[in-house]
C-alpha positions as CSV (number, residue, x, y, z in Angstrom):
1,X,3.9,-43.7,1.3
2,X,3.0,-46.5,3.7
3,X,6.5,-47.0,4.8
4,X,7.5,-45.4,8.2
5,X,10.8,-44.1,6.7
6,X,8.9,-41.7,4.4
7,X,6.9,-40.2,7.3
8,X,9.9,-39.9,9.5
9,X,11.8,-38.0,6.8
10,X,8.8,-35.8,6.1
11,X,8.5,-35.0,9.9
12,X,12.2,-34.2,10.1
13,X,11.9,-32.0,7.0
14,X,8.9,-30.2,8.5
15,X,10.8,-29.5,11.8
16,X,13.8,-28.1,9.9
17,X,11.5,-25.9,7.8
18,X,9.8,-24.6,11.0
19,X,13.1,-23.7,12.6
20,X,14.3,-21.9,9.4
21,X,11.0,-20.0,9.3
22,X,11.3,-19.0,13.0
23,X,14.9,-17.9,12.4
24,X,14.5,-15.9,9.2
25,X,10.8,-14.7,9.3
26,X,11.7,-11.4,11.2
27,X,14.3,-10.6,8.5
28,X,12.1,-11.4,5.5
29,X,8.9,-9.8,6.9
30,X,9.8,-7.1,9.4
31,X,7.4,-6.7,12.3
32,X,7.0,-3.2,13.8
33,X,5.1,-2.4,16.9
34,X,3.1,0.9,16.5
35,X,0.9,2.7,18.9
36,X,-1.7,4.1,16.6
37,X,-4.0,6.3,18.7
38,X,-5.3,8.4,15.9
39,X,-8.1,6.9,13.8
40,X,-9.4,7.9,10.5
41,X,-12.2,10.1,11.9
42,X,-9.8,12.0,14.1
43,X,-7.4,12.5,11.2
44,X,-10.1,14.0,9.0
45,X,-11.2,16.4,11.8
46,X,-7.7,17.5,12.6
47,X,-6.9,18.1,9.0
48,X,-10.0,20.1,8.5
49,X,-9.1,22.3,11.6
50,X,-5.6,22.9,10.2
51,X,-6.9,23.8,6.7
52,X,-9.4,26.3,8.3
53,X,-6.6,27.8,10.5
54,X,-4.1,28.3,7.7
55,X,-6.5,28.7,4.7
56,X,-5.2,25.6,2.9
57,X,-6.8,24.0,-0.1
58,X,-9.8,24.9,-2.2
59,X,-13.1,26.1,-0.8
60,X,-15.7,23.3,-0.3
61,X,-13.1,20.6,-0.5
62,X,-13.7,16.9,-0.1
63,X,-11.5,14.7,2.1
64,X,-9.8,11.3,1.7
65,X,-7.5,9.6,4.1
66,X,-5.1,6.7,4.2
67,X,-2.5,5.2,6.7
68,X,0.6,4.1,5.0
69,X,4.4,3.6,5.4
70,X,7.4,4.8,3.6
71,X,8.5,1.4,2.2
72,X,11.6,2.8,0.4
73,X,12.9,4.4,3.6
74,X,12.3,1.3,5.6
75,X,14.0,-0.9,3.1
76,X,17.1,1.3,3.1
77,X,17.3,1.6,6.9
78,X,16.9,-2.2,7.4
79,X,19.4,-3.1,4.6
80,X,22.1,-0.5,4.8
81,X,21.1,2.2,7.4
82,X,21.7,0.2,10.5
83,X,19.3,-2.7,10.4
84,X,16.0,-3.3,12.1
85,X,17.3,-2.0,15.4
86,X,18.1,1.3,13.8
87,X,14.6,1.5,12.2
88,X,12.9,0.7,15.5
89,X,15.1,3.3,17.3
90,X,14.2,5.9,14.6
91,X,10.5,5.4,15.3
92,X,10.9,5.3,19.1
93,X,13.0,8.5,19.2
94,X,10.7,10.3,16.7
95,X,13.6,11.0,14.3
96,X,11.4,10.2,11.3
97,X,7.7,9.0,11.1
98,X,8.0,6.3,8.5
99,X,4.3,5.5,9.1
100,X,1.7,8.3,9.0
101,X,-1.8,9.4,8.2
102,X,-2.3,11.3,5.0
103,X,-5.4,13.4,4.5
104,X,-6.1,14.8,1.1
105,X,-8.2,17.9,0.6
106,X,-9.4,18.2,-3.1
107,X,-12.2,19.4,-5.3
108,X,-13.0,18.1,-8.8
109,X,-12.0,20.6,-11.5
110,X,-9.5,22.4,-9.1
111,X,-5.7,22.2,-9.3
112,X,-5.4,23.6,-5.8
113,X,-5.3,20.7,-3.2
114,X,-3.6,19.9,0.0
115,X,-2.2,16.8,1.7
116,X,-1.7,16.9,5.4
117,X,0.3,14.3,7.4
118,X,0.0,13.1,11.0
119,X,2.1,10.7,13.1
120,X,0.3,7.6,14.4
121,X,-0.2,9.3,17.7
122,X,-1.9,12.3,16.1
123,X,0.8,14.9,15.9
124,X,0.7,17.2,12.8
125,X,3.8,16.1,10.7
126,X,3.7,18.4,7.7
127,X,1.7,19.2,4.6
128,X,2.1,20.0,0.9
129,X,-0.3,22.4,-0.9
130,X,-0.5,22.3,-4.7
131,X,-1.3,25.6,-6.4
132,X,-2.0,26.7,-10.0
133,X,1.0,27.9,-12.0
134,X,-0.7,31.2,-12.6
135,X,-2.0,31.7,-9.1
136,X,-1.1,35.2,-7.9
137,X,1.4,35.8,-5.2
138,X,4.3,37.9,-3.9
139,X,7.9,37.8,-5.2
140,X,10.0,37.7,-2.1
141,X,13.8,37.4,-2.1
142,X,15.5,34.3,-0.7
143,X,16.3,35.9,2.7
144,X,12.8,37.1,3.3
145,X,11.2,33.8,2.1
146,X,13.5,31.8,4.4
147,X,12.7,34.0,7.4
148,X,9.0,33.6,6.7
149,X,9.3,29.8,6.3
150,X,11.3,29.2,9.5
151,X,9.0,31.5,11.5
152,X,5.8,29.8,10.3
153,X,7.2,26.3,10.6
154,X,8.3,26.8,14.2
155,X,5.0,28.5,15.2
156,X,2.5,26.4,13.4
157,X,4.2,23.0,13.0
158,X,6.3,22.9,16.2
159,X,9.6,22.4,14.4
160,X,12.9,22.8,16.3
161,X,15.1,24.1,13.5
162,X,18.1,24.3,15.8
163,X,18.7,20.6,15.1
164,X,18.8,21.3,11.3
165,X,21.3,22.9,8.9
166,X,20.4,24.5,5.6
167,X,22.0,22.4,2.8
168,X,20.0,23.4,-0.4
169,X,17.8,26.2,-1.6
170,X,16.1,27.1,-4.9
171,X,13.5,29.4,-6.4
172,X,11.3,29.5,-9.4
173,X,9.3,32.4,-10.9
174,X,5.8,31.5,-12.0
175,X,3.9,33.0,-15.0
176,X,1.9,35.2,-12.7
177,X,5.1,36.8,-11.3
178,X,4.9,34.8,-8.1
179,X,8.2,33.4,-6.8
180,X,8.3,30.1,-5.1
181,X,11.2,29.1,-2.9
182,X,12.3,25.7,-1.5
183,X,14.7,25.3,1.5
184,X,16.1,21.9,2.3
185,X,17.6,21.3,5.8
186,X,19.5,18.3,7.2
187,X,19.5,17.1,10.7
188,X,22.8,17.6,12.4
189,X,22.5,15.3,15.4
190,X,21.6,12.0,13.8
191,X,22.3,10.0,10.6
192,X,21.6,6.6,9.1
193,X,25.1,5.9,8.0
194,X,25.0,7.2,4.4
195,X,21.4,8.2,4.8
196,X,20.3,11.6,6.1
197,X,17.3,13.0,7.9
198,X,16.0,16.0,5.9
199,X,13.3,18.6,5.9
200,X,12.0,20.8,3.1
201,X,10.1,24.0,3.6
202,X,8.3,25.5,0.6
203,X,7.1,29.1,0.2
204,X,4.7,30.2,-2.5
205,X,4.7,33.9,-2.8
206,X,4.5,35.1,0.8
207,X,2.9,32.0,2.4
208,X,4.3,28.7,3.7
209,X,3.0,26.0,1.3
210,X,4.9,22.9,2.4
211,X,6.6,21.2,5.3
212,X,8.0,17.8,4.3
213,X,10.1,15.3,6.3
214,X,12.0,12.7,4.4
215,X,15.1,10.5,4.4
216,X,17.8,11.3,1.8
217,X,18.7,7.9,0.4
218,X,22.0,7.5,-1.5
219,X,21.6,7.0,-5.2
220,X,24.2,4.1,-5.0
221,X,21.8,2.2,-2.8
222,X,18.9,2.9,-5.2
223,X,20.8,1.4,-8.1
224,X,22.0,-1.6,-6.1
225,X,18.5,-2.3,-4.8
226,X,17.1,-2.0,-8.4
227,X,19.6,-4.6,-9.5
228,X,18.6,-6.9,-6.6
229,X,15.0,-6.5,-7.4
230,X,15.5,-7.3,-11.1
231,X,16.2,-11.0,-10.3
232,X,13.1,-11.1,-8.1
233,X,11.0,-9.6,-10.8
234,X,12.3,-12.1,-13.3
235,X,11.3,-14.9,-11.0
236,X,7.9,-13.3,-10.6
237,X,7.4,-13.2,-14.4
238,X,8.4,-16.8,-14.6
239,X,5.9,-17.8,-11.9
240,X,3.1,-16.0,-13.7
241,X,4.0,-17.8,-17.0
242,X,4.1,-21.1,-15.1
243,X,0.7,-20.4,-13.5
244,X,-0.8,-19.5,-16.9
245,X,0.6,-22.6,-18.6
246,X,0.2,-25.3,-15.9
247,X,-2.9,-24.1,-14.0
248,X,-5.0,-22.1,-16.5
249,X,-4.1,-23.8,-19.8
250,X,-3.3,-27.2,-18.5
251,X,-5.5,-27.7,-15.5
252,X,-8.6,-25.6,-16.4
253,X,-8.4,-25.5,-20.2
254,X,-7.2,-29.0,-21.2
255,X,-8.5,-30.7,-18.0
256,X,-12.0,-29.4,-18.5
257,X,-11.9,-30.1,-22.2
258,X,-11.3,-33.8,-21.7
259,X,-13.6,-34.1,-18.7
260,X,-16.5,-32.4,-20.6
261,X,-16.0,-34.9,-23.5
262,X,-16.4,-37.7,-20.9
263,X,-19.3,-36.0,-19.2
264,X,-17.6,-35.8,-15.8
265,X,-18.2,-32.1,-15.2
266,X,-20.7,-31.0,-12.5
267,X,-20.8,-27.3,-13.3
268,X,-23.8,-25.9,-11.5
269,X,-22.6,-25.9,-7.9
270,X,-19.1,-24.9,-9.0
271,X,-20.5,-21.9,-10.9
272,X,-22.6,-20.8,-7.9
273,X,-19.6,-21.0,-5.6
274,X,-17.6,-19.0,-8.2
275,X,-20.2,-16.3,-8.2
276,X,-20.3,-16.3,-4.4
277,X,-16.5,-15.9,-4.1
278,X,-16.4,-13.4,-6.9
279,X,-19.1,-11.4,-5.0
280,X,-16.9,-11.5,-1.8
281,X,-13.9,-10.2,-3.8
282,X,-16.1,-7.4,-5.1
283,X,-17.3,-6.5,-1.6
284,X,-13.7,-6.3,-0.5
285,X,-13.0,-3.9,-3.4
286,X,-16.1,-1.8,-2.4
287,X,-14.8,-1.7,1.2
288,X,-11.5,-0.2,-0.1
289,X,-13.3,2.3,-2.3
290,X,-12.6,5.4,0.0
291,X,-8.9,4.9,-0.7
292,X,-9.2,5.4,-4.5
293,X,-9.8,9.1,-3.8
294,X,-6.2,9.5,-2.7
295,X,-5.2,8.9,-6.4
296,X,-8.1,10.8,-8.0
297,X,-7.1,13.1,-10.8
298,X,-9.1,16.3,-10.2
299,X,-9.0,17.1,-14.0
300,X,-11.5,14.2,-14.5
301,X,-15.1,15.0,-13.6
302,X,-16.2,13.3,-10.4
303,X,-19.1,11.6,-12.0
304,X,-16.9,10.2,-14.7
305,X,-14.4,8.9,-12.1
306,X,-17.2,7.2,-10.2
307,X,-18.5,5.6,-13.4
308,X,-15.0,4.3,-14.2
309,X,-14.7,2.7,-10.7
310,X,-18.1,1.2,-11.0
311,X,-17.2,-0.3,-14.4
312,X,-14.0,-1.7,-12.8
313,X,-16.0,-3.3,-10.0
314,X,-18.5,-4.9,-12.4
315,X,-15.7,-6.2,-14.7
316,X,-13.8,-7.5,-11.6
317,X,-17.0,-9.3,-10.4
318,X,-17.5,-11.0,-13.8
319,X,-13.8,-11.8,-14.1
320,X,-13.4,-13.3,-10.6
321,X,-16.7,-15.2,-10.9
322,X,-15.7,-16.8,-14.2
323,X,-12.2,-17.6,-13.1
324,X,-13.2,-19.1,-9.7
325,X,-16.1,-20.9,-11.2
326,X,-13.9,-22.6,-13.9
327,X,-11.2,-23.3,-11.4
328,X,-13.7,-25.0,-9.0
329,X,-15.2,-27.0,-11.9
330,X,-11.7,-28.2,-13.0
331,X,-10.5,-28.9,-9.5
332,X,-13.6,-30.8,-8.3
333,X,-13.9,-32.8,-11.5
334,X,-10.2,-33.8,-11.8
335,X,-10.1,-34.7,-8.1
336,X,-13.2,-36.9,-8.4
337,X,-11.7,-38.5,-11.5
338,X,-8.3,-39.2,-9.8
339,X,-9.7,-40.2,-6.4
340,X,-12.9,-41.9,-7.1
341,X,-13.0,-43.5,-3.6
342,X,-13.0,-40.1,-1.8
343,X,-16.3,-38.4,-0.8
344,X,-17.7,-36.1,-3.5
345,X,-16.9,-32.5,-2.5
346,X,-20.3,-30.9,-3.3
347,X,-22.1,-33.6,-1.4
348,X,-19.8,-33.7,1.6
349,X,-22.2,-32.1,4.0
350,X,-25.5,-33.2,2.4
351,X,-28.2,-34.7,4.6
352,X,-27.1,-38.2,3.5
353,X,-23.3,-37.8,3.9
354,X,-22.9,-35.2,6.6
355,X,-23.8,-37.3,9.7
356,X,-20.9,-39.8,9.2
357,X,-17.6,-40.4,10.9
358,X,-15.7,-40.1,7.5
359,X,-17.0,-36.6,6.8
360,X,-16.4,-35.5,10.4
361,X,-12.8,-36.7,10.2
362,X,-12.1,-35.0,7.0
363,X,-13.7,-31.8,8.2
364,X,-11.6,-31.8,11.4
């Protein structure tokens, strides 16, 4: 490693890797510019106003919100629906909001709940209300239900149905005698090659209970993509096995075993740092706690659900602390054993070692 040829080759390899990264990064990790002018508080307020206006969801509901993208639709558009340019044009021309706010209105013990969607700039973009199977309601015929759905969608959700053509419809009679209808429309002025812009209107009894925009993805693409992903998943499984064997078993398990026999392990500082990093990981999980309500099963009592999440947090804290602590012990001990002339990690910025040129250089 002291020969110039090695460092010249390494520098050239680094330059080539940098150029490859610049060339292919936008394809591997698509970057999308979004103007998100609605924040979480505005989304909750707007959803509450719509629920009050239309009588959606249970009385005394709780709210949860998340901002997310339609990954499946984005993958299809970028791979076979016209590429990244088509995806960007779709967002710019408001053909389909692949990214949206979702606000859930729910109540523990209640089947009835509603999810309301908004575009990043705050426009209402649809909703779905879930009802009990035996909830009462009218039994409209298909024509009356379609007229009601189109009238309500245009008046309350600003839909221009002149751009859509009805392609599918269905109905189902519930145990209470209520008849639910679904009407699926397809946009007639834009496509994504084999993909289609679609809209579903749902009627439960004599009320509009759903407005859902989506992209109809060809089944052939879904099968091809699943086949493509299978190889990636196999590589992922192999990496996990390699990590477990080389890092956990080899580095931490076997490494610490021999170092402990030789009394090389300094465990106290490593354990404290493991607890500190485990605590930071737990704080990150607590910060994300409001999102878990998006997946909350209302059949489970709220207190039970909170207790389950608290148990997961405690288990995660213990698991992270133990893993990081053991990892730090093994890494620091084996590094000190292999490179005895290097400064000792835990004493790097001690009062004795800190004010030195060597530590300053390594820190920089």
